[in-house]
DRENPA-3360 file (N, C-alpha, C; in nm, 2 decimals, always signed):
BEGIN
1 = MMRDLKWG = -0.13/+1.13/+0.86/-0.12/+1.20/+0.99/-0.26/+1.25/+1.03 ~ -0.34/+1.29/+0.94/-0.47/+1.35/+0.97/-0.57/+1.24/+1.01 ~ -0.54/+1.11/+0.98/-0.64/+1.00/+1.01/-0.65/+0.97/+1.16 ~ -0.53/+0.98/+1.23/-0.54/+0.93/+1.37/-0.58/+1.04/+1.46 ~ -0.62/+1.16/+1.41/-0.66/+1.26/+1.50/-0.81/+1.24/+1.55 ~ -0.84/+1.27/+1.67/-0.98/+1.26/+1.72/-1.04/+1.40/+1.70 ~ -1.15/+1.40/+1.61/-1.21/+1.52/+1.58/-1.33/+1.56/+1.67 ~ -1.36/+1.68/+1.68/-1.48/+1.73/+1.75/-1.53/+1.85/+1.68;
9 = VAHIYSSF = -1.64/+1.90/+1.73/-1.71/+2.02/+1.66/-1.72/+2.13/+1.77 ~ -1.67/+2.25/+1.75/-1.69/+2.36/+1.84/-1.81/+2.44/+1.79 ~ -1.91/+2.44/+1.87/-2.03/+2.53/+1.83/-2.01/+2.66/+1.91 ~ -2.00/+2.77/+1.84/-1.98/+2.90/+1.91/-2.11/+2.98/+1.89 ~ -2.18/+3.00/+1.99/-2.30/+3.08/+1.98/-2.27/+3.22/+2.04 ~ -2.28/+3.32/+1.95/-2.23/+3.45/+1.99/-2.34/+3.56/+1.97 ~ -2.41/+3.60/+2.08/-2.51/+3.70/+2.07/-2.45/+3.83/+2.13 ~ -2.53/+3.94/+2.14/-2.49/+4.06/+2.20/-2.50/+4.06/+2.35;
17 = NNTIVHIT = -2.55/+3.94/+2.40/-2.57/+3.93/+2.55/-2.47/+3.83/+2.61 ~ -2.42/+3.74/+2.53/-2.34/+3.63/+2.58/-2.27/+3.56/+2.47 ~ -2.17/+3.48/+2.51/-2.10/+3.39/+2.41/-2.09/+3.25/+2.48 ~ -2.13/+3.15/+2.40/-2.13/+3.01/+2.45/-2.04/+2.93/+2.36 ~ -1.94/+2.86/+2.42/-1.85/+2.77/+2.35/-1.89/+2.63/+2.39 ~ -1.94/+2.55/+2.29/-1.99/+2.41/+2.32/-1.91/+2.32/+2.23 ~ -1.83/+2.23/+2.29/-1.75/+2.14/+2.21/-1.81/+2.00/+2.22 ~ -1.85/+1.94/+2.10/-1.91/+1.81/+2.10/-1.83/+1.71/+2.02;
25 = DLTGAETV = -1.87/+1.59/+2.01/-1.81/+1.49/+1.92/-1.86/+1.53/+1.78 ~ -1.82/+1.45/+1.68/-1.85/+1.48/+1.54/-2.00/+1.48/+1.51 ~ -2.07/+1.39/+1.58/-2.22/+1.38/+1.55/-2.29/+1.50/+1.62 ~ -2.23/+1.56/+1.72/-2.30/+1.67/+1.79/-2.39/+1.61/+1.91 ~ -2.39/+1.48/+1.93/-2.48/+1.42/+2.03/-2.41/+1.42/+2.16 ~ -2.28/+1.41/+2.17/-2.21/+1.39/+2.29/-2.13/+1.52/+2.33 ~ -2.17/+1.58/+2.44/-2.10/+1.71/+2.48/-1.97/+1.67/+2.55 ~ -1.86/+1.74/+2.50/-1.73/+1.72/+2.56/-1.70/+1.83/+2.66;
33 = ARVSGGMV = -1.73/+1.96/+2.62/-1.71/+2.07/+2.71/-1.81/+2.18/+2.67 ~ -1.85/+2.25/+2.77/-1.94/+2.37/+2.75/-1.91/+2.48/+2.85 ~ -1.87/+2.59/+2.80/-1.84/+2.71/+2.88/-1.90/+2.83/+2.82 ~ -1.96/+2.92/+2.90/-2.02/+3.04/+2.85/-1.94/+3.16/+2.91 ~ -1.97/+3.28/+2.85/-1.90/+3.40/+2.90/-1.94/+3.43/+3.04 ~ -2.07/+3.40/+3.07/-2.12/+3.43/+3.21/-2.05/+3.34/+3.32 ~ -1.99/+3.23/+3.27/-1.93/+3.14/+3.37/-1.79/+3.19/+3.41 ~ -1.73/+3.28/+3.33/-1.59/+3.32/+3.35/-1.57/+3.46/+3.40;
41 = VRADREKP = -1.68/+3.55/+3.39/-1.66/+3.68/+3.44/-1.77/+3.71/+3.55 ~ -1.74/+3.81/+3.63/-1.83/+3.84/+3.74/-1.95/+3.93/+3.70 ~ -1.92/+4.04/+3.63/-2.02/+4.14/+3.59/-2.10/+4.09/+3.47 ~ -2.23/+4.12/+3.48/-2.32/+4.08/+3.37/-2.28/+4.15/+3.24 ~ -2.24/+4.28/+3.25/-2.21/+4.36/+3.13/-2.09/+4.31/+3.05 ~ -2.01/+4.22/+3.12/-1.89/+4.17/+3.05/-1.91/+4.04/+2.98 ~ -2.03/+3.98/+3.00/-2.06/+3.85/+2.94/-2.03/+3.84/+2.78 ~ -2.08/+3.94/+2.71/-2.05/+3.93/+2.56/-1.92/+3.98/+2.52;
49 = SPYAAMIA = -1.83/+4.02/+2.61/-1.70/+4.08/+2.57/-1.61/+3.98/+2.50 ~ -1.52/+4.02/+2.41/-1.42/+3.94/+2.36/-1.33/+3.87/+2.46 ~ -1.30/+3.94/+2.57/-1.22/+3.89/+2.68/-1.29/+3.76/+2.74 ~ -1.41/+3.77/+2.77/-1.49/+3.66/+2.83/-1.49/+3.54/+2.73 ~ -1.51/+3.58/+2.60/-1.52/+3.47/+2.50/-1.39/+3.40/+2.49 ~ -1.28/+3.47/+2.50/-1.14/+3.42/+2.49/-1.12/+3.32/+2.61 ~ -1.15/+3.36/+2.73/-1.13/+3.28/+2.84/-1.22/+3.15/+2.84 ~ -1.35/+3.17/+2.80/-1.44/+3.06/+2.79/-1.39/+2.96/+2.69;
57 = ASRAAQQA = -1.34/+3.01/+2.57/-1.29/+2.92/+2.47/-1.17/+2.84/+2.51 ~ -1.08/+2.91/+2.58/-0.96/+2.84/+2.63/-0.99/+2.74/+2.74 ~ -1.09/+2.77/+2.82/-1.13/+2.67/+2.92/-1.19/+2.55/+2.86 ~ -1.28/+2.57/+2.76/-1.34/+2.46/+2.69/-1.24/+2.38/+2.62 ~ -1.14/+2.44/+2.56/-1.03/+2.37/+2.49/-0.95/+2.28/+2.58 ~ -0.92/+2.33/+2.70/-0.85/+2.25/+2.80/-0.93/+2.12/+2.84 ~ -1.06/+2.14/+2.86/-1.15/+2.02/+2.89/-1.15/+1.92/+2.78 ~ -1.16/+1.98/+2.65/-1.17/+1.89/+2.53/-1.04/+1.82/+2.51;
65 = MARGIMAI = -0.93/+1.88/+2.53/-0.80/+1.82/+2.51/-0.78/+1.71/+2.62 ~ -0.83/+1.73/+2.74/-0.82/+1.63/+2.84/-0.90/+1.51/+2.80 ~ -1.00/+1.53/+2.73/-1.08/+1.41/+2.68/-1.03/+1.35/+2.55 ~ -0.92/+1.41/+2.50/-0.86/+1.35/+2.38/-0.89/+1.40/+2.25 ~ -0.96/+1.51/+2.24/-0.99/+1.57/+2.11/-0.87/+1.66/+2.07 ~ -0.83/+1.64/+1.95/-0.71/+1.71/+1.90/-0.74/+1.81/+1.78 ~ -0.85/+1.78/+1.71/-0.88/+1.86/+1.60/-1.03/+1.90/+1.60 ~ -1.06/+2.02/+1.55/-1.20/+2.06/+1.56/-1.25/+2.13/+1.43;
73 = HIKVRAPG = -1.38/+2.11/+1.40/-1.45/+2.20/+1.30/-1.52/+2.30/+1.38 ~ -1.53/+2.42/+1.33/-1.59/+2.53/+1.40/-1.72/+2.57/+1.34 ~ -1.83/+2.58/+1.42/-1.96/+2.63/+1.36/-2.00/+2.75/+1.44 ~ -2.01/+2.86/+1.38/-2.04/+2.99/+1.44/-2.18/+3.02/+1.42 ~ -2.25/+3.07/+1.53/-2.39/+3.09/+1.51/-2.43/+3.22/+1.58 ~ -2.50/+3.31/+1.51/-2.56/+3.43/+1.57/-2.70/+3.39/+1.61 ~ -2.77/+3.48/+1.69/-2.91/+3.45/+1.73/-3.00/+3.41/+1.61 ~ -2.99/+3.49/+1.50/-3.07/+3.45/+1.38/-3.22/+3.46/+1.40;
81 = GHGPKTPG = -3.30/+3.40/+1.31/-3.44/+3.41/+1.32/-3.49/+3.55/+1.32 ~ -3.56/+3.59/+1.43/-3.60/+3.73/+1.44/-3.49/+3.82/+1.49 ~ -3.39/+3.76/+1.55/-3.28/+3.84/+1.61/-3.18/+3.88/+1.51 ~ -3.06/+3.94/+1.56/-2.96/+3.98/+1.46/-2.89/+3.86/+1.39 ~ -2.86/+3.88/+1.26/-2.80/+3.77/+1.18/-2.65/+3.78/+1.18 ~ -2.59/+3.87/+1.25/-2.44/+3.88/+1.26/-2.40/+3.84/+1.40 ~ -2.29/+3.76/+1.41/-2.24/+3.71/+1.54/-2.20/+3.83/+1.63 ~ -2.20/+3.81/+1.76/-2.17/+3.92/+1.85/-2.02/+3.94/+1.86;
89 = PGAQAAIR = -1.97/+4.02/+1.95/-1.83/+4.06/+1.96/-1.74/+3.94/+2.00 ~ -1.79/+3.84/+2.06/-1.71/+3.73/+2.12/-1.67/+3.63/+2.02 ~ -1.73/+3.62/+1.90/-1.71/+3.51/+1.81/-1.56/+3.51/+1.76 ~ -1.51/+3.62/+1.72/-1.38/+3.63/+1.66/-1.27/+3.59/+1.77 ~ -1.29/+3.64/+1.89/-1.20/+3.61/+2.00/-1.20/+3.46/+2.03 ~ -1.32/+3.40/+2.03/-1.33/+3.26/+2.07/-1.26/+3.17/+1.96 ~ -1.28/+3.21/+1.84/-1.21/+3.13/+1.73/-1.06/+3.14/+1.75 ~ -1.01/+3.26/+1.77/-0.87/+3.28/+1.79/-0.81/+3.21/+1.91;
97 = ALARAGFV = -0.89/+3.20/+2.02/-0.84/+3.13/+2.14/-0.84/+2.98/+2.11 ~ -0.93/+2.93/+2.04/-0.93/+2.79/+2.00/-0.81/+2.75/+1.92 ~ -0.78/+2.84/+1.82/-0.66/+2.82/+1.74/-0.53/+2.82/+1.82 ~ -0.53/+2.91/+1.91/-0.41/+2.93/+2.00/-0.39/+2.81/+2.10 ~ -0.50/+2.75/+2.13/-0.50/+2.64/+2.22/-0.43/+2.52/+2.17 ~ -0.40/+2.51/+2.04/-0.33/+2.40/+1.98/-0.41/+2.30/+1.90 ~ -0.54/+2.34/+1.87/-0.62/+2.25/+1.79/-0.58/+2.25/+1.65 ~ -0.60/+2.14/+1.58/-0.60/+2.15/+1.43/-0.73/+2.19/+1.39;
105 = IGRIEDVT = -0.75/+2.30/+1.31/-0.88/+2.35/+1.27/-0.92/+2.30/+1.13 ~ -1.03/+2.24/+1.13/-1.08/+2.19/+1.00/-1.15/+2.30/+0.92 ~ -1.28/+2.30/+0.92/-1.35/+2.41/+0.85/-1.43/+2.49/+0.95 ~ -1.44/+2.62/+0.91/-1.52/+2.71/+0.99/-1.64/+2.75/+0.91 ~ -1.76/+2.73/+0.97/-1.88/+2.77/+0.89/-1.98/+2.84/+0.98 ~ -2.06/+2.92/+0.91/-2.17/+3.00/+0.98/-2.30/+2.92/+0.97 ~ -2.35/+2.89/+1.09/-2.48/+2.81/+1.09/-2.59/+2.89/+1.15 ~ -2.59/+3.02/+1.13/-2.70/+3.10/+1.18/-2.83/+3.07/+1.11;
113 = PIPHDTTR = -2.94/+3.04/+1.19/-3.06/+3.01/+1.12/-3.13/+3.13/+1.06 ~ -3.14/+3.13/+0.93/-3.19/+3.24/+0.86/-3.33/+3.20/+0.80 ~ -3.44/+3.27/+0.84/-3.57/+3.23/+0.79/-3.59/+3.27/+0.64 ~ -3.65/+3.18/+0.56/-3.68/+3.21/+0.43/-3.83/+3.24/+0.43 ~ -3.86/+3.37/+0.45/-4.00/+3.41/+0.47/-4.04/+3.35/+0.61 ~ -4.07/+3.44/+0.70/-4.07/+3.40/+0.84/-4.20/+3.40/+0.91 ~ -4.21/+3.36/+1.03/-4.32/+3.38/+1.12/-4.32/+3.52/+1.17 ~ -4.43/+3.57/+1.23/-4.44/+3.71/+1.28/-4.33/+3.74/+1.38;
121 = RPGGRRGR = -4.28/+3.86/+1.37/-4.19/+3.91/+1.47/-4.26/+3.93/+1.60 ~ -4.20/+3.91/+1.72/-4.26/+3.95/+1.85/-4.28/+4.10/+1.86 ~ -4.38/+4.14/+1.93/-4.40/+4.28/+1.96/-4.54/+4.33/+1.93 ~ -4.62/+4.25/+1.85/-4.76/+4.28/+1.82/-4.78/+4.40/+1.72 ~ -4.90/+4.43/+1.70/-4.94/+4.52/+1.60/-4.88/+4.66/+1.62 ~ -4.88/+4.71/+1.75/-4.83/+4.84/+1.78/-4.68/+4.85/+1.81 ~ -4.61/+4.74/+1.80/-4.47/+4.73/+1.82/-4.44/+4.72/+1.97 ~ -4.31/+4.71/+2.00/-4.27/+4.70/+2.14/-4.27/+4.84/+2.21;
129 = RV = -4.36/+4.86/+2.31/-4.37/+4.99/+2.37/-4.27/+5.00/+2.48 ~ -4.19/+5.10/+2.47/-4.08/+5.12/+2.56/-4.11/+5.22/+2.67;
% end
């Protein structure tokens, strides 16, 4: 039964400013659907909210299902690098919305880029002056 499913990968980028749900084929080269929090809500302050992430994920899911994708692996990513290493508020909601949309879910993994001894942080010698 698992053999005849068409698989895709849902890349969920979740920062504290926005949430982007990007569904691709298994190689990641071909985009099937891409929806962000800013595309579904009016106000800028609502972009990172779980509500916006939920709607974005369900919209992306509809587009992907229309293209024939039935099962997905999920890759969750926070900004990482110099930024925060924990995903923003939208990640959980986006995963839940994808599950509710009727996808078979394979594996869920965290692909946040974490530097192993890093380049210099932005801000300069005296720090970011506010």
